[in-house]
Biopython code that builds the backbone (N, CA, C, O; Angstrom):
import numpy as np
from Bio.PDB.StructureBuilder import StructureBuilder

atoms = [
    (1, "UNK", "N", (-235.283, -93.299, 98.819)),
    (1, "UNK", "CA", (-235.368, -92.682, 100.129)),
    (1, "UNK", "C", (-234.717, -93.607, 101.156)),
    (1, "UNK", "O", (-235.001, -94.804, 101.193)),
    (2, "UNK", "N", (-233.850, -93.043, 101.981)),
    (2, "UNK", "CA", (-233.156, -93.824, 102.994)),
    (2, "UNK", "C", (-234.083, -94.136, 104.158)),
    (2, "UNK", "O", (-234.870, -93.297, 104.597)),
    (3, "UNK", "N", (-233.970, -95.349, 104.637)),
    (3, "UNK", "CA", (-234.722, -95.662, 105.852)),
    (3, "UNK", "C", (-233.911, -95.221, 107.054)),
    (3, "UNK", "O", (-232.699, -95.030, 106.955)),
    (4, "UNK", "N", (-234.553, -95.064, 108.152)),
    (4, "UNK", "CA", (-233.902, -94.597, 109.377)),
    (4, "UNK", "C", (-232.822, -95.564, 109.822)),
    (4, "UNK", "O", (-231.843, -95.139, 110.436)),
    (5, "UNK", "N", (-232.966, -96.846, 109.534)),
    (5, "UNK", "CA", (-231.996, -97.837, 109.975)),
    (5, "UNK", "C", (-230.651, -97.681, 109.273)),
    (5, "UNK", "O", (-229.657, -98.245, 109.730)),
    (6, "UNK", "N", (-230.596, -96.937, 108.185)),
    (6, "UNK", "CA", (-229.339, -96.715, 107.463)),
    (6, "UNK", "C", (-228.520, -95.581, 108.065)),
    (6, "UNK", "O", (-227.391, -95.348, 107.632)),
    (7, "UNK", "N", (-229.045, -94.888, 109.027)),
    (7, "UNK", "CA", (-228.333, -93.778, 109.647)),
    (7, "UNK", "C", (-227.571, -94.318, 110.844)),
    (7, "UNK", "O", (-228.177, -94.731, 111.833)),
    (8, "UNK", "N", (-226.231, -94.319, 110.760)),
    (8, "UNK", "CA", (-225.455, -94.911, 111.857)),
    (8, "UNK", "C", (-225.538, -94.119, 113.163)),
    (8, "UNK", "O", (-225.718, -94.701, 114.233)),
    (9, "UNK", "N", (-225.409, -92.804, 113.079)),
    (9, "UNK", "CA", (-225.464, -91.961, 114.267)),
    (9, "UNK", "C", (-225.876, -90.552, 113.888)),
    (9, "UNK", "O", (-225.568, -90.064, 112.801)),
    (10, "UNK", "N", (-226.574, -89.912, 114.803)),
    (10, "UNK", "CA", (-226.929, -88.509, 114.656)),
    (10, "UNK", "C", (-226.396, -87.790, 115.889)),
    (10, "UNK", "O", (-226.611, -88.227, 117.019)),
    (11, "UNK", "N", (-225.696, -86.679, 115.655)),
    (11, "UNK", "CA", (-225.167, -85.883, 116.752)),
    (11, "UNK", "C", (-225.948, -84.581, 116.848)),
    (11, "UNK", "O", (-226.174, -83.898, 115.849)),
    (12, "UNK", "N", (-226.352, -84.253, 118.054)),
    (12, "UNK", "CA", (-227.011, -82.976, 118.317)),
    (12, "UNK", "C", (-226.095, -82.202, 119.242)),
    (12, "UNK", "O", (-225.772, -82.648, 120.343)),
    (13, "UNK", "N", (-225.688, -81.051, 118.781)),
    (13, "UNK", "CA", (-224.803, -80.186, 119.559)),
    (13, "UNK", "C", (-225.642, -79.083, 120.179)),
    (13, "UNK", "O", (-226.222, -78.259, 119.472)),
    (14, "UNK", "N", (-225.704, -79.073, 121.498)),
    (14, "UNK", "CA", (-226.460, -78.026, 122.178)),
    (14, "UNK", "C", (-225.584, -76.774, 122.297)),
    (14, "UNK", "O", (-224.429, -76.785, 121.872)),
    (15, "UNK", "N", (-226.113, -75.727, 122.855)),
    (15, "UNK", "CA", (-225.422, -74.445, 122.897)),
    (15, "UNK", "C", (-224.293, -74.373, 123.911)),
    (15, "UNK", "O", (-224.289, -75.062, 124.931)),
    (16, "UNK", "N", (-223.339, -73.512, 123.591)),
    (16, "UNK", "CA", (-222.240, -73.222, 124.504)),
    (16, "UNK", "C", (-222.707, -72.229, 125.555)),
    (16, "UNK", "O", (-223.755, -71.599, 125.407)),
    (17, "UNK", "N", (-221.921, -72.092, 126.620)),
    (17, "UNK", "CA", (-222.260, -71.053, 127.593)),
    (17, "UNK", "C", (-222.338, -69.694, 126.900)),
    (17, "UNK", "O", (-221.521, -69.387, 126.032)),
    (18, "UNK", "N", (-223.308, -68.892, 127.280)),
    (18, "UNK", "CA", (-223.436, -67.553, 126.726)),
    (18, "UNK", "C", (-224.097, -66.663, 127.761)),
    (18, "UNK", "O", (-224.707, -67.146, 128.715)),
    (19, "UNK", "N", (-223.972, -65.371, 127.565)),
    (19, "UNK", "CA", (-224.587, -64.408, 128.460)),
    (19, "UNK", "C", (-223.751, -63.149, 128.553)),
    (19, "UNK", "O", (-222.611, -63.116, 128.088)),
    (20, "UNK", "N", (-224.309, -62.125, 129.146)),
    (20, "UNK", "CA", (-223.628, -60.834, 129.222)),
    (20, "UNK", "C", (-222.317, -60.925, 129.994)),
    (20, "UNK", "O", (-221.419, -60.109, 129.789)),
    (21, "UNK", "N", (-222.202, -61.912, 130.880)),
    (21, "UNK", "CA", (-220.974, -62.085, 131.650)),
    (21, "UNK", "C", (-219.783, -62.451, 130.772)),
    (21, "UNK", "O", (-218.639, -62.230, 131.169)),
    (22, "UNK", "N", (-220.030, -63.005, 129.588)),
    (22, "UNK", "CA", (-218.962, -63.394, 128.674)),
    (22, "UNK", "C", (-218.509, -62.241, 127.782)),
    (22, "UNK", "O", (-217.432, -62.302, 127.190)),
    (23, "UNK", "N", (-219.317, -61.200, 127.684)),
    (23, "UNK", "CA", (-219.008, -60.048, 126.838)),
    (23, "UNK", "C", (-217.934, -59.195, 127.521)),
    (23, "UNK", "O", (-218.180, -58.622, 128.582)),
    (24, "UNK", "N", (-216.738, -59.111, 126.911)),
    (24, "UNK", "CA", (-215.645, -58.371, 127.547)),
    (24, "UNK", "C", (-215.982, -56.922, 127.879)),
    (24, "UNK", "O", (-215.634, -56.451, 128.962)),
    (25, "UNK", "N", (-216.643, -56.210, 126.988)),
    (25, "UNK", "CA", (-216.959, -54.803, 127.213)),
    (25, "UNK", "C", (-217.964, -54.667, 128.362)),
    (25, "UNK", "O", (-217.751, -53.888, 129.291)),
    (26, "UNK", "N", (-219.040, -55.416, 128.290)),
    (26, "UNK", "CA", (-220.070, -55.335, 129.331)),
    (26, "UNK", "C", (-219.510, -55.758, 130.691)),
    (26, "UNK", "O", (-219.728, -55.084, 131.697)),
    (27, "UNK", "N", (-218.789, -56.879, 130.709)),
    (27, "UNK", "CA", (-218.256, -57.398, 131.974)),
    (27, "UNK", "C", (-217.246, -56.442, 132.594)),
    (27, "UNK", "O", (-217.223, -56.259, 133.811)),
    (28, "UNK", "N", (-216.411, -55.832, 131.757)),
    (28, "UNK", "CA", (-215.421, -54.886, 132.277)),
    (28, "UNK", "C", (-216.083, -53.626, 132.815)),
    (28, "UNK", "O", (-215.754, -53.157, 133.905)),
    (29, "UNK", "N", (-217.010, -53.086, 132.050)),
    (29, "UNK", "CA", (-217.692, -51.861, 132.479)),
    (29, "UNK", "C", (-218.487, -52.055, 133.763)),
    (29, "UNK", "O", (-218.623, -51.132, 134.567)),
    (30, "UNK", "N", (-219.006, -53.254, 133.946)),
    (30, "UNK", "CA", (-219.850, -53.527, 135.111)),
    (30, "UNK", "C", (-219.132, -54.308, 136.196)),
    (30, "UNK", "O", (-219.747, -54.749, 137.167)),
    (31, "UNK", "N", (-217.818, -54.478, 136.028)),
    (31, "UNK", "CA", (-216.984, -55.154, 137.037)),
    (31, "UNK", "C", (-217.568, -56.505, 137.457)),
    (31, "UNK", "O", (-217.663, -56.818, 138.644)),
    (32, "UNK", "N", (-217.958, -57.303, 136.441)),
    (32, "UNK", "CA", (-218.522, -58.619, 136.712)),
    (32, "UNK", "C", (-217.410, -59.601, 137.073)),
    (32, "UNK", "O", (-216.274, -59.443, 136.625)),
    (33, "UNK", "N", (-217.728, -60.608, 137.876)),
    (33, "UNK", "CA", (-216.714, -61.599, 138.247)),
    (33, "UNK", "C", (-216.271, -62.432, 137.047)),
    (33, "UNK", "O", (-216.887, -62.379, 135.983)),
    (34, "UNK", "N", (-215.196, -63.202, 137.229)),
    (34, "UNK", "CA", (-214.631, -63.967, 136.123)),
    (34, "UNK", "C", (-215.297, -65.323, 135.903)),
    (34, "UNK", "O", (-214.768, -66.162, 135.174)),
    (35, "UNK", "N", (-216.444, -65.541, 136.524)),
    (35, "UNK", "CA", (-217.185, -66.779, 136.280)),
    (35, "UNK", "C", (-218.676, -66.545, 136.516)),
    (35, "UNK", "O", (-219.089, -65.558, 137.125)),
    (36, "UNK", "N", (-219.456, -67.480, 136.016)),
    (36, "UNK", "CA", (-220.908, -67.463, 136.177)),
    (36, "UNK", "C", (-221.311, -68.890, 136.542)),
    (36, "UNK", "O", (-220.665, -69.840, 136.099)),
    (37, "UNK", "N", (-222.336, -69.054, 137.318)),
    (37, "UNK", "CA", (-222.732, -70.408, 137.718)),
    (37, "UNK", "C", (-223.262, -71.180, 136.512)),
    (37, "UNK", "O", (-223.905, -70.619, 135.625)),
    (38, "UNK", "N", (-222.981, -72.462, 136.505)),
    (38, "UNK", "CA", (-223.486, -73.329, 135.440)),
    (38, "UNK", "C", (-225.010, -73.294, 135.400)),
    (38, "UNK", "O", (-225.605, -73.312, 134.323)),
    (39, "UNK", "N", (-225.631, -73.247, 136.554)),
    (39, "UNK", "CA", (-227.097, -73.200, 136.619)),
    (39, "UNK", "C", (-227.643, -71.964, 135.896)),
    (39, "UNK", "O", (-228.644, -72.054, 135.185)),
    (40, "UNK", "N", (-226.997, -70.824, 136.075)),
    (40, "UNK", "CA", (-227.449, -69.602, 135.412)),
    (40, "UNK", "C", (-227.254, -69.695, 133.900)),
    (40, "UNK", "O", (-228.109, -69.253, 133.132)),
    (41, "UNK", "N", (-226.134, -70.267, 133.476)),
    (41, "UNK", "CA", (-225.886, -70.444, 132.044)),
    (41, "UNK", "C", (-226.954, -71.343, 131.429)),
    (41, "UNK", "O", (-227.441, -71.076, 130.330)),
    (42, "UNK", "N", (-227.312, -72.392, 132.132)),
    (42, "UNK", "CA", (-228.309, -73.340, 131.603)),
    (42, "UNK", "C", (-229.699, -72.711, 131.474)),
    (42, "UNK", "O", (-230.520, -73.205, 130.701)),
    (43, "UNK", "N", (-229.980, -71.643, 132.206)),
    (43, "UNK", "CA", (-231.274, -70.965, 132.078)),
    (43, "UNK", "C", (-231.497, -70.459, 130.652)),
    (43, "UNK", "O", (-232.639, -70.369, 130.202)),
    (44, "UNK", "N", (-230.417, -70.127, 129.937)),
    (44, "UNK", "CA", (-230.545, -69.674, 128.543)),
    (44, "UNK", "C", (-231.104, -70.764, 127.633)),
    (44, "UNK", "O", (-231.601, -70.473, 126.544)),
    (45, "UNK", "N", (-231.024, -72.009, 128.074)),
    (45, "UNK", "CA", (-231.462, -73.134, 127.253)),
    (45, "UNK", "C", (-232.590, -73.928, 127.904)),
    (45, "UNK", "O", (-232.825, -75.077, 127.530)),
    (46, "UNK", "N", (-233.280, -73.348, 128.858)),
    (46, "UNK", "CA", (-234.302, -74.090, 129.603)),
    (46, "UNK", "C", (-235.424, -74.611, 128.706)),
    (46, "UNK", "O", (-235.979, -75.674, 128.985)),
    (47, "UNK", "N", (-235.771, -73.895, 127.644)),
    (47, "UNK", "CA", (-236.857, -74.346, 126.770)),
    (47, "UNK", "C", (-236.488, -75.596, 125.982)),
    (47, "UNK", "O", (-237.369, -76.276, 125.457)),
    (48, "UNK", "N", (-235.197, -75.905, 125.893)),
    (48, "UNK", "CA", (-234.760, -77.089, 125.154)),
    (48, "UNK", "C", (-234.713, -78.345, 126.016)),
    (48, "UNK", "O", (-234.595, -79.452, 125.492)),
    (49, "UNK", "N", (-234.802, -78.185, 127.310)),
    (49, "UNK", "CA", (-234.597, -79.292, 128.242)),
    (49, "UNK", "C", (-235.549, -80.469, 127.992)),
    (49, "UNK", "O", (-235.095, -81.612, 127.933)),
    (50, "UNK", "N", (-236.836, -80.223, 127.847)),
    (50, "UNK", "CA", (-237.801, -81.303, 127.638)),
    (50, "UNK", "C", (-237.555, -82.044, 126.334)),
    (50, "UNK", "O", (-237.596, -83.273, 126.295)),
    (51, "UNK", "N", (-237.301, -81.302, 125.274)),
    (51, "UNK", "CA", (-237.048, -81.940, 123.975)),
    (51, "UNK", "C", (-235.800, -82.811, 124.033)),
    (51, "UNK", "O", (-235.799, -83.924, 123.506)),
    (52, "UNK", "N", (-234.744, -82.321, 124.663)),
    (52, "UNK", "CA", (-233.506, -83.091, 124.749)),
    (52, "UNK", "C", (-233.681, -84.345, 125.589)),
    (52, "UNK", "O", (-233.085, -85.379, 125.291)),
    (53, "UNK", "N", (-234.488, -84.265, 126.631)),
    (53, "UNK", "CA", (-234.754, -85.441, 127.459)),
    (53, "UNK", "C", (-235.420, -86.531, 126.637)),
    (53, "UNK", "O", (-235.089, -87.707, 126.786)),
    (54, "UNK", "N", (-236.352, -86.159, 125.774)),
    (54, "UNK", "CA", (-237.025, -87.133, 124.915)),
    (54, "UNK", "C", (-236.071, -87.722, 123.879)),
    (54, "UNK", "O", (-236.159, -88.909, 123.565)),
    (55, "UNK", "N", (-235.175, -86.921, 123.353)),
    (55, "UNK", "CA", (-234.248, -87.398, 122.326)),
    (55, "UNK", "C", (-233.217, -88.381, 122.872)),
    (55, "UNK", "O", (-232.725, -89.237, 122.137)),
    (56, "UNK", "N", (-232.893, -88.264, 124.144)),
    (56, "UNK", "CA", (-231.894, -89.163, 124.737)),
    (56, "UNK", "C", (-232.323, -90.620, 124.664)),
    (56, "UNK", "O", (-231.476, -91.513, 124.705)),
    (57, "UNK", "N", (-233.606, -90.874, 124.559)),
    (57, "UNK", "CA", (-234.118, -92.243, 124.543)),
    (57, "UNK", "C", (-234.233, -92.842, 123.142)),
    (57, "UNK", "O", (-234.703, -93.970, 122.993)),
    (58, "UNK", "N", (-233.817, -92.118, 122.132)),
    (58, "UNK", "CA", (-233.893, -92.604, 120.755)),
    (58, "UNK", "C", (-232.542, -93.197, 120.366)),
    (58, "UNK", "O", (-231.494, -92.602, 120.615)),
    (59, "UNK", "N", (-232.583, -94.380, 119.752)),
    (59, "UNK", "CA", (-231.346, -95.029, 119.309)),
    (59, "UNK", "C", (-230.589, -94.155, 118.320)),
    (59, "UNK", "O", (-231.189, -93.441, 117.516)),
    (60, "UNK", "N", (-229.279, -94.219, 118.392)),
    (60, "UNK", "CA", (-228.362, -93.546, 117.472)),
    (60, "UNK", "C", (-228.364, -92.020, 117.582)),
    (60, "UNK", "O", (-227.819, -91.342, 116.711)),
    (61, "UNK", "N", (-228.960, -91.479, 118.624)),
    (61, "UNK", "CA", (-228.923, -90.037, 118.855)),
    (61, "UNK", "C", (-227.892, -89.772, 119.946)),
    (61, "UNK", "O", (-227.977, -90.329, 121.041)),
    (62, "UNK", "N", (-226.932, -88.928, 119.643)),
    (62, "UNK", "CA", (-225.894, -88.552, 120.602)),
    (62, "UNK", "C", (-225.987, -87.054, 120.847)),
    (62, "UNK", "O", (-225.848, -86.251, 119.924)),
    (63, "UNK", "N", (-226.221, -86.694, 122.085)),
    (63, "UNK", "CA", (-226.318, -85.283, 122.435)),
    (63, "UNK", "C", (-225.002, -84.855, 123.052)),
    (63, "UNK", "O", (-224.537, -85.443, 124.028)),
    (64, "UNK", "N", (-224.410, -83.828, 122.473)),
    (64, "UNK", "CA", (-223.163, -83.281, 122.987)),
    (64, "UNK", "C", (-223.486, -81.946, 123.642)),
    (64, "UNK", "O", (-224.001, -81.025, 123.008)),
    (65, "UNK", "N", (-223.172, -81.869, 124.913)),
    (65, "UNK", "CA", (-223.498, -80.696, 125.718)),
    (65, "UNK", "C", (-222.217, -79.926, 126.048)),
    (65, "UNK", "O", (-221.518, -80.289, 126.995)),
    (66, "UNK", "N", (-221.891, -78.873, 125.290)),
    (66, "UNK", "CA", (-220.673, -78.108, 125.544)),
    (66, "UNK", "C", (-220.569, -77.550, 126.960)),
    (66, "UNK", "O", (-219.468, -77.425, 127.495)),
    (67, "UNK", "N", (-221.693, -77.217, 127.563)),
    (67, "UNK", "CA", (-221.655, -76.659, 128.918)),
    (67, "UNK", "C", (-221.010, -77.653, 129.880)),
    (67, "UNK", "O", (-220.248, -77.267, 130.767)),
    (68, "UNK", "N", (-221.319, -78.926, 129.699)),
    (68, "UNK", "CA", (-220.724, -79.948, 130.562)),
    (68, "UNK", "C", (-219.206, -79.996, 130.431)),
    (68, "UNK", "O", (-218.505, -80.315, 131.392)),
    (69, "UNK", "N", (-218.703, -79.681, 129.251)),
    (69, "UNK", "CA", (-217.257, -79.709, 129.010)),
    (69, "UNK", "C", (-216.573, -78.397, 129.402)),
    (69, "UNK", "O", (-215.446, -78.403, 129.900)),
    (70, "UNK", "N", (-217.248, -77.295, 129.179)),
    (70, "UNK", "CA", (-216.611, -75.993, 129.368)),
    (70, "UNK", "C", (-216.744, -75.443, 130.784)),
    (70, "UNK", "O", (-215.984, -74.559, 131.178)),
    (71, "UNK", "N", (-217.680, -75.946, 131.535)),
    (71, "UNK", "CA", (-217.877, -75.478, 132.906)),
    (71, "UNK", "C", (-217.351, -76.535, 133.871)),
    (71, "UNK", "O", (-217.669, -77.717, 133.744)),
    (72, "UNK", "N", (-216.558, -76.108, 134.818)),
    (72, "UNK", "CA", (-215.959, -77.016, 135.798)),
    (72, "UNK", "C", (-216.435, -76.640, 137.193)),
    (72, "UNK", "O", (-216.577, -75.460, 137.514)),
    (73, "UNK", "N", (-216.678, -77.645, 138.011)),
    (73, "UNK", "CA", (-217.086, -77.410, 139.399)),
    (73, "UNK", "C", (-218.284, -76.475, 139.513)),
    (73, "UNK", "O", (-218.342, -75.621, 140.398)),
    (74, "UNK", "N", (-219.246, -76.652, 138.592)),
    (74, "UNK", "CA", (-220.496, -75.874, 138.596)),
    (74, "UNK", "C", (-220.293, -74.387, 138.296)),
    (74, "UNK", "O", (-221.187, -73.577, 138.543)),
    (75, "UNK", "N", (-219.123, -74.025, 137.765)),
    (75, "UNK", "CA", (-218.840, -72.637, 137.398)),
    (75, "UNK", "C", (-218.332, -72.587, 135.956)),
    (75, "UNK", "O", (-217.597, -73.468, 135.511)),
    (76, "UNK", "N", (-218.736, -71.548, 135.241)),
    (76, "UNK", "CA", (-218.269, -71.317, 133.881)),
    (76, "UNK", "C", (-217.363, -70.090, 133.915)),
    (76, "UNK", "O", (-217.825, -68.971, 134.137)),
    (77, "UNK", "N", (-216.096, -70.306, 133.698)),
    (77, "UNK", "CA", (-215.142, -69.200, 133.686)),
    (77, "UNK", "C", (-215.365, -68.359, 132.430)),
    (77, "UNK", "O", (-215.694, -68.893, 131.371)),
    (78, "UNK", "N", (-215.188, -67.058, 132.551)),
    (78, "UNK", "CA", (-215.353, -66.159, 131.410)),
    (78, "UNK", "C", (-214.007, -65.658, 130.887)),
    (78, "UNK", "O", (-213.915, -65.144, 129.772)),
    (79, "UNK", "N", (-212.963, -65.814, 131.710)),
    (79, "UNK", "CA", (-211.637, -65.316, 131.335)),
    (79, "UNK", "C", (-210.598, -65.892, 132.297)),
    (79, "UNK", "O", (-210.919, -66.487, 133.325)),
    (80, "UNK", "N", (-209.342, -65.684, 131.912)),
    (80, "UNK", "CA", (-208.262, -66.029, 132.824)),
    (80, "UNK", "C", (-207.235, -64.896, 132.819)),
    (80, "UNK", "O", (-207.272, -64.015, 131.960)),
    (81, "UNK", "N", (-206.340, -64.931, 133.767)),
    (81, "UNK", "CA", (-205.365, -63.842, 133.904)),
    (81, "UNK", "C", (-204.364, -63.809, 132.758)),
    (81, "UNK", "O", (-203.891, -62.734, 132.388)),
    (82, "UNK", "N", (-204.038, -64.944, 132.199)),
    (82, "UNK", "CA", (-203.007, -65.016, 131.160)),
    (82, "UNK", "C", (-203.479, -64.482, 129.803)),
    (82, "UNK", "O", (-202.796, -63.665, 129.186)),
    (83, "UNK", "N", (-204.652, -64.946, 129.337)),
    (83, "UNK", "CA", (-205.100, -64.616, 127.977)),
    (83, "UNK", "C", (-206.306, -63.694, 127.921)),
    (83, "UNK", "O", (-206.679, -63.232, 126.843)),
    (84, "UNK", "N", (-206.907, -63.425, 129.040)),
    (84, "UNK", "CA", (-208.058, -62.520, 129.044)),
    (84, "UNK", "C", (-209.376, -63.238, 128.800)),
    (84, "UNK", "O", (-209.532, -64.409, 129.145)),
    (85, "UNK", "N", (-210.322, -62.521, 128.202)),
    (85, "UNK", "CA", (-211.669, -63.053, 127.981)),
    (85, "UNK", "C", (-211.658, -64.169, 126.944)),
    (85, "UNK", "O", (-210.924, -64.117, 125.957)),
    (86, "UNK", "N", (-212.489, -65.181, 127.190)),
    (86, "UNK", "CA", (-212.602, -66.334, 126.299)),
    (86, "UNK", "C", (-213.488, -66.049, 125.084)),
    (86, "UNK", "O", (-213.380, -66.723, 124.059)),
    (87, "UNK", "N", (-214.365, -65.047, 125.203)),
    (87, "UNK", "CA", (-215.308, -64.726, 124.138)),
    (87, "UNK", "C", (-215.024, -63.314, 123.621)),
    (87, "UNK", "O", (-214.453, -62.488, 124.333)),
    (88, "UNK", "N", (-215.428, -63.046, 122.374)),
    (88, "UNK", "CA", (-215.266, -61.695, 121.821)),
    (88, "UNK", "C", (-216.512, -60.850, 122.032)),
    (88, "UNK", "O", (-216.463, -59.624, 121.929)),
    (89, "UNK", "N", (-217.640, -61.513, 122.330)),
    (89, "UNK", "CA", (-218.880, -60.834, 122.692)),
    (89, "UNK", "C", (-219.639, -61.779, 123.615)),
    (89, "UNK", "O", (-219.022, -62.627, 124.259)),
    (90, "UNK", "N", (-220.941, -61.658, 123.694)),
    (90, "UNK", "CA", (-221.670, -62.463, 124.685)),
    (90, "UNK", "C", (-221.875, -63.926, 124.316)),
    (90, "UNK", "O", (-222.305, -64.708, 125.164)),
    (91, "UNK", "N", (-221.580, -64.326, 123.069)),
    (91, "UNK", "CA", (-221.788, -65.731, 122.707)),
    (91, "UNK", "C", (-220.875, -66.257, 121.597)),
    (91, "UNK", "O", (-221.166, -67.305, 121.021)),
    (92, "UNK", "N", (-219.799, -65.572, 121.289)),
    (92, "UNK", "CA", (-218.857, -66.049, 120.268)),
    (92, "UNK", "C", (-217.467, -66.200, 120.874)),
    (92, "UNK", "O", (-216.868, -65.238, 121.355)),
    (93, "UNK", "N", (-216.972, -67.436, 120.836)),
    (93, "UNK", "CA", (-215.651, -67.716, 121.390)),
    (93, "UNK", "C", (-214.554, -67.088, 120.543)),
    (93, "UNK", "O", (-214.685, -66.957, 119.326)),
    (94, "UNK", "N", (-213.478, -66.705, 121.206)),
    (94, "UNK", "CA", (-212.288, -66.276, 120.485)),
    (94, "UNK", "C", (-211.656, -67.513, 119.852)),
    (94, "UNK", "O", (-211.727, -68.594, 120.436)),
    (95, "UNK", "N", (-211.042, -67.387, 118.679)),
    (95, "UNK", "CA", (-210.473, -68.565, 117.999)),
    (95, "UNK", "C", (-209.520, -69.377, 118.865)),
    (95, "UNK", "O", (-209.590, -70.605, 118.857)),
    (96, "UNK", "N", (-208.631, -68.727, 119.611)),
    (96, "UNK", "CA", (-207.676, -69.475, 120.432)),
    (96, "UNK", "C", (-208.387, -70.312, 121.490)),
    (96, "UNK", "O", (-207.966, -71.429, 121.791)),
    (97, "UNK", "N", (-209.466, -69.771, 122.054)),
    (97, "UNK", "CA", (-210.205, -70.503, 123.086)),
    (97, "UNK", "C", (-210.957, -71.680, 122.469)),
    (97, "UNK", "O", (-210.993, -72.774, 123.034)),
    (98, "UNK", "N", (-211.542, -71.446, 121.328)),
    (98, "UNK", "CA", (-212.260, -72.509, 120.642)),
    (98, "UNK", "C", (-211.322, -73.674, 120.313)),
    (98, "UNK", "O", (-211.660, -74.832, 120.555)),
    (99, "UNK", "N", (-210.167, -73.370, 119.774)),
    (99, "UNK", "CA", (-209.182, -74.414, 119.447)),
    (99, "UNK", "C", (-208.750, -75.153, 120.710)),
    (99, "UNK", "O", (-208.619, -76.377, 120.714)),
    (100, "UNK", "N", (-208.536, -74.411, 121.754)),
    (100, "UNK", "CA", (-208.057, -74.987, 123.018)),
    (100, "UNK", "C", (-209.107, -75.874, 123.690)),
    (100, "UNK", "O", (-208.763, -76.916, 124.248)),
    (101, "UNK", "N", (-210.364, -75.481, 123.646)),
    (101, "UNK", "CA", (-211.386, -76.128, 124.466)),
    (101, "UNK", "C", (-212.416, -76.982, 123.732)),
    (101, "UNK", "O", (-213.172, -77.698, 124.388)),
    (102, "UNK", "N", (-212.477, -76.942, 122.442)),
    (102, "UNK", "CA", (-213.546, -77.652, 121.740)),
    (102, "UNK", "C", (-213.225, -79.105, 121.408)),
    (102, "UNK", "O", (-213.681, -79.623, 120.389)),
    (103, "UNK", "N", (-212.456, -79.755, 122.246)),
    (103, "UNK", "CA", (-212.142, -81.166, 122.025)),
    (103, "UNK", "C", (-213.385, -82.053, 122.133)),
    (103, "UNK", "O", (-213.373, -83.189, 121.660)),
    (104, "UNK", "N", (-214.444, -81.553, 122.743)),
    (104, "UNK", "CA", (-215.680, -82.331, 122.830)),
    (104, "UNK", "C", (-216.261, -82.629, 121.451)),
    (104, "UNK", "O", (-217.107, -83.513, 121.316)),
    (105, "UNK", "N", (-215.822, -81.908, 120.434)),
    (105, "UNK", "CA", (-216.289, -82.167, 119.065)),
    (105, "UNK", "C", (-215.547, -83.333, 118.405)),
    (105, "UNK", "O", (-215.994, -83.841, 117.377)),
    (106, "UNK", "N", (-214.452, -83.750, 118.967)),
    (106, "UNK", "CA", (-213.647, -84.813, 118.368)),
    (106, "UNK", "C", (-214.444, -86.083, 118.126)),
    (106, "UNK", "O", (-214.232, -86.751, 117.114)),
    (107, "UNK", "N", (-215.341, -86.429, 119.010)),
    (107, "UNK", "CA", (-216.098, -87.689, 118.842)),
    (107, "UNK", "C", (-216.981, -87.670, 117.605)),
    (107, "UNK", "O", (-217.321, -88.729, 117.079)),
    (108, "UNK", "N", (-217.359, -86.490, 117.130)),
    (108, "UNK", "CA", (-218.143, -86.404, 115.899)),
    (108, "UNK", "C", (-217.277, -86.807, 114.705)),
    (108, "UNK", "O", (-217.734, -87.516, 113.808)),
    (109, "UNK", "N", (-216.043, -86.356, 114.703)),
    (109, "UNK", "CA", (-215.180, -86.542, 113.543)),
    (109, "UNK", "C", (-214.387, -87.842, 113.570)),
    (109, "UNK", "O", (-213.744, -88.187, 112.579)),
    (110, "UNK", "N", (-214.418, -88.565, 114.674)),
    (110, "UNK", "CA", (-213.640, -89.794, 114.772)),
    (110, "UNK", "C", (-214.497, -91.043, 114.703)),
    (110, "UNK", "O", (-213.980, -92.147, 114.877)),
    (111, "UNK", "N", (-215.799, -90.903, 114.453)),
    (111, "UNK", "CA", (-216.659, -92.079, 114.365)),
    (111, "UNK", "C", (-216.815, -92.529, 112.944)),
    (111, "UNK", "O", (-217.509, -93.511, 112.680)),
]
sb = StructureBuilder()
sb.init_structure("model")
sb.init_model(0)
sb.init_chain("A")
sb.init_seg("    ")
for serial, (resi, resn, name, xyz) in enumerate(atoms, 1):
    if name == "N":
        sb.init_residue(resn, " ", resi, " ")
    sb.init_atom(name, np.array(xyz, "f"), 0.0, 1.0, " ", f" {name:<3s}", serial, name[0])
structure = sb.get_structure()
């Protein structure tokens, strides 16, 4: 049995932005704006906040928060004029968007 000291690093990946605003069909039918506030997106993960705060104080635990990377200036964009919606439904990224934006995962694979 491995002791905890043999584990060099543990990465915890929290959730990406999600919600009805990201769903192309729902957003189009309801004429939703092309962004949602970061605060509103984080409400989907509010129950995880206390647990994550406790984990930050444990050695060798690295928490990767996609919302911090994908949302800029306190807003999470849902689409752009050039390529359209970033997600195919309310919580699944389109492959091109994932490839373009998921560089925050690089630190997992380069350690």
